[in-house]
C-alpha positions as CSV (number, residue, x, y, z in Angstrom):
1,X,0.1,0.0,-0.1
2,X,2.8,2.3,0.8
3,X,4.5,1.7,-2.4
4,X,1.2,2.2,-4.4
5,X,0.7,5.6,-2.7
6,X,4.3,6.6,-3.4
7,X,3.7,5.8,-7.1
8,X,0.6,7.7,-7.1
9,X,2.2,10.7,-5.4
10,X,5.1,10.8,-8.0
11,X,2.8,10.3,-11.0
12,X,4.4,6.9,-11.9
13,X,2.6,3.7,-12.5
14,X,5.5,1.9,-11.2
15,X,8.3,2.6,-8.7
16,X,11.9,1.8,-9.7
17,X,12.6,0.3,-6.2
18,X,9.8,-2.2,-6.3
19,X,12.2,-4.7,-7.8
20,X,14.1,-4.8,-4.4
21,X,11.1,-5.8,-2.2
22,X,11.6,-9.0,-0.4
23,X,8.4,-11.0,-0.8
24,X,7.4,-14.4,0.6
25,X,7.4,-17.2,-2.0
26,X,4.3,-19.1,-0.7
27,X,2.0,-16.5,0.9
28,X,1.2,-12.7,1.0
29,X,1.9,-12.4,4.6
30,X,4.7,-10.9,6.8
31,X,8.2,-12.1,6.2
32,X,9.9,-13.6,9.2
33,X,13.4,-15.0,9.5
34,X,12.3,-18.5,8.6
35,X,10.0,-17.5,5.7
36,X,11.3,-18.6,2.1
37,X,11.4,-15.6,0.1
38,X,12.5,-14.4,-3.4
39,X,15.8,-13.8,-1.9
40,X,16.0,-17.4,-0.7
41,X,15.1,-18.6,-4.1
42,X,17.9,-16.6,-5.9
43,X,20.4,-17.4,-3.4
44,X,19.8,-20.9,-4.1
45,X,20.0,-20.3,-7.8
46,X,23.3,-18.7,-7.4
47,X,24.8,-21.6,-5.4
48,X,23.5,-24.0,-8.1
49,X,24.9,-21.8,-10.9
50,X,28.3,-21.7,-9.1
51,X,28.3,-25.7,-8.5
52,X,27.2,-26.2,-12.2
53,X,30.2,-24.3,-13.6
54,X,33.0,-25.2,-11.2
55,X,31.8,-29.0,-10.6
56,X,29.6,-30.2,-13.5
57,X,31.4,-28.0,-16.1
58,X,34.7,-29.3,-15.3
59,X,34.2,-32.9,-14.5
60,X,35.4,-34.0,-17.9
61,X,38.7,-32.4,-17.3
62,X,39.2,-32.5,-21.2
63,X,42.6,-31.5,-22.7
64,X,40.7,-29.5,-25.1
65,X,38.2,-27.8,-22.8
66,X,34.5,-27.1,-23.8
67,X,33.1,-23.6,-23.0
68,X,32.1,-24.2,-19.3
69,X,35.5,-25.7,-18.5
70,X,37.2,-22.8,-20.4
71,X,35.2,-20.2,-18.3
72,X,35.9,-22.1,-15.0
73,X,39.6,-22.3,-15.8
74,X,39.9,-18.6,-16.9
75,X,38.1,-17.6,-13.6
76,X,40.4,-20.0,-11.7
77,X,43.6,-18.7,-13.4
78,X,42.6,-15.0,-12.9
79,X,41.7,-15.3,-9.2
80,X,44.8,-17.4,-8.4
81,X,47.0,-14.8,-9.9
82,X,45.2,-12.1,-8.1
83,X,45.7,-13.7,-4.7
84,X,49.3,-14.4,-5.4
85,X,50.3,-11.1,-6.7
86,X,48.5,-9.2,-3.9
87,X,48.5,-11.4,-0.8
88,X,51.7,-13.3,-1.8
89,X,52.5,-16.9,-1.6
90,X,51.3,-17.1,2.1
91,X,47.9,-16.0,0.8
92,X,47.5,-18.9,-1.8
93,X,46.3,-21.2,1.1
94,X,43.1,-19.0,1.3
95,X,42.5,-19.2,-2.5
96,X,39.5,-21.5,-2.3
97,X,37.7,-19.1,0.0
98,X,38.3,-16.2,-2.2
99,X,37.5,-18.1,-5.4
100,X,34.2,-19.1,-3.9
101,X,33.5,-15.5,-2.9
102,X,34.3,-14.3,-6.4
103,X,32.1,-16.9,-8.1
104,X,29.2,-16.2,-5.7
105,X,29.3,-12.5,-6.2
106,X,29.7,-12.7,-10.0
107,X,26.8,-15.1,-10.4
108,X,24.5,-13.1,-8.1
109,X,25.2,-10.0,-10.2
110,X,24.7,-11.7,-13.7
111,X,21.7,-13.6,-12.5
112,X,20.1,-10.4,-11.3
113,X,20.2,-9.0,-14.8
114,X,18.0,-11.8,-16.0
115,X,14.3,-10.6,-16.6
116,X,12.0,-11.1,-13.4
117,X,15.0,-12.0,-11.5
118,X,15.9,-10.7,-8.1
119,X,19.4,-9.2,-7.4
120,X,20.5,-10.6,-4.0
121,X,23.6,-8.3,-4.1
122,X,21.3,-5.3,-4.0
123,X,20.5,-6.0,-0.4
124,X,22.8,-4.9,2.4
125,X,21.8,-7.9,4.4
126,X,23.5,-10.3,1.8
127,X,26.6,-7.9,1.1
128,X,26.8,-7.1,4.7
129,X,27.2,-10.7,5.6
130,X,29.8,-11.2,2.9
131,X,31.8,-8.3,3.9
132,X,31.5,-9.1,7.6
133,X,32.7,-12.6,7.0
134,X,35.8,-11.3,5.1
135,X,36.6,-8.9,7.9
136,X,36.3,-11.4,10.8
137,X,38.2,-14.0,8.7
138,X,41.3,-11.7,7.9
139,X,41.2,-10.4,11.5
140,X,41.4,-13.9,12.8
141,X,44.1,-14.8,10.3
142,X,46.1,-11.7,11.5
143,X,46.1,-12.3,15.1
144,X,46.5,-16.2,14.6
145,X,49.7,-15.6,12.2
146,X,51.1,-12.5,14.0
147,X,49.8,-12.5,17.4
148,X,50.2,-9.0,19.0
149,X,52.3,-7.8,16.2
150,X,49.3,-7.7,14.0
151,X,48.6,-4.5,15.7
152,X,51.5,-3.0,13.9
153,X,49.0,-2.6,11.1
154,X,47.7,0.5,12.9
155,X,51.3,1.9,13.9
156,X,52.8,3.8,11.0
157,X,56.6,3.5,11.7
158,X,57.4,5.6,8.7
159,X,55.7,8.6,10.1
160,X,57.1,11.1,12.5
161,X,56.8,10.0,16.0
162,X,54.8,12.9,17.2
163,X,52.0,12.2,14.8
164,X,51.9,8.5,15.0
165,X,49.2,8.4,17.8
166,X,46.9,10.4,15.5
167,X,47.6,8.2,12.5
168,X,46.9,5.2,14.7
169,X,43.5,6.4,15.7
170,X,42.8,7.1,12.0
171,X,44.1,3.6,11.0
172,X,41.9,1.9,13.6
173,X,38.7,3.7,12.5
174,X,39.4,3.1,8.8
175,X,40.0,-0.6,9.7
176,X,36.6,-1.1,11.3
177,X,34.9,0.9,8.6
178,X,36.2,-1.7,6.0
179,X,33.1,-4.1,6.1
180,X,30.8,-1.0,5.8
181,X,32.5,0.3,2.7
182,X,32.9,-3.3,1.4
183,X,29.3,-4.0,1.5
184,X,27.8,-0.7,0.7
185,X,30.0,-0.2,-2.5
186,X,28.6,-3.5,-4.0
187,X,25.0,-3.1,-2.9
188,X,24.9,0.6,-4.0
189,X,26.1,-0.1,-7.5
190,X,23.6,-2.8,-8.0
191,X,20.8,-0.8,-6.8
192,X,21.7,2.2,-8.9
193,X,22.1,0.4,-12.2
194,X,18.9,-1.6,-11.8
195,X,17.0,1.5,-10.7
196,X,18.2,3.5,-13.8
197,X,17.1,0.6,-16.1
198,X,13.7,0.4,-14.7
199,X,13.2,4.2,-15.0
200,X,14.2,4.1,-18.6
201,X,12.0,1.2,-19.4
202,X,9.1,3.1,-17.8
203,X,9.4,5.8,-20.4
204,X,9.0,3.1,-23.2
205,X,5.2,3.3,-22.8
206,X,5.3,7.0,-24.0
207,X,5.4,6.9,-27.9
208,X,7.2,10.2,-28.3
209,X,10.1,9.0,-26.3
210,X,9.9,5.4,-26.7
211,X,12.7,4.9,-29.2
212,X,15.2,6.9,-27.1
213,X,14.0,4.9,-24.1
214,X,14.6,1.6,-25.7
215,X,18.2,2.7,-26.8
216,X,18.8,4.0,-23.3
217,X,17.7,0.7,-21.7
218,X,19.8,-1.3,-24.1
219,X,22.9,0.8,-23.5
220,X,22.3,0.9,-19.8
221,X,21.8,-2.9,-19.8
222,X,25.2,-3.5,-21.7
223,X,26.8,-1.2,-19.1
224,X,25.3,-3.1,-16.2
225,X,26.8,-6.3,-17.5
226,X,30.2,-4.7,-17.3
227,X,29.4,-3.3,-13.9
228,X,28.3,-6.7,-12.7
229,X,31.8,-8.2,-13.4
230,X,33.7,-5.2,-12.2
231,X,32.0,-5.0,-8.9
232,X,32.7,-8.7,-8.2
233,X,36.3,-8.1,-9.3
234,X,36.6,-5.1,-7.0
235,X,35.1,-7.0,-4.1
236,X,37.6,-9.8,-4.6
237,X,40.4,-7.4,-4.8
238,X,39.7,-5.7,-1.7
239,X,39.4,-9.1,0.1
240,X,43.0,-9.8,-1.2
241,X,44.2,-6.5,-0.1
242,X,42.8,-7.0,3.5
243,X,44.2,-10.5,3.6
244,X,47.6,-9.2,2.7
245,X,47.4,-6.6,5.6
246,X,46.6,-9.6,7.9
247,X,49.5,-11.7,6.6
248,X,51.9,-8.7,6.6
249,X,50.7,-6.1,8.9
250,X,53.9,-4.0,9.1
251,X,53.8,-0.6,7.5
């Protein structure tokens, strides 16, 4: 009802943010923590797509790979190189986690571009959990590997002694803000792109601007395909950077 009233108030027959509403799958009632929703459905689809590519798509292990094996091998090689280049050889033991994280985010972004789909990475509840998991994991790794020396991450030895305490406070604040920026960056980009596409699509019903609207939708959709990959890539790179800080905390 609130959405309908908002649409009437703005003069629109739709609202661009309607596509992000969490709805129960089997009823029209309230959503509880145990209620299967459209988010649940598409999270399950993301997991199935990831398994299909990495497990079923590579089970043949052919010398001359098919399309699915080629995609899986390219993704494997790209993320493996990323982890090695950024986090170093010590970081390669955490490659399976980072690879899984990348595949989950990239499939969630791409599946969200399908008609009538739900983009799970547009919700801070999803991206927040992913970012918090990264934050807690790398923090635990940092203390497990370095002990109290992990705190050297916050002590900038290259700076003049007089300003080191001030920089330490800034470093601590920036460290604890990491999961916030990590999650909001991904969710915000997904929300913005999909909302713009919906706005352009709404103008397609107006004959005078329909051709321009259709061209804009096609162009924006192509741009969103690129953004979907870039945001998964950026999310993974930041994870590698945070892992590097945990493994090698000294400034």
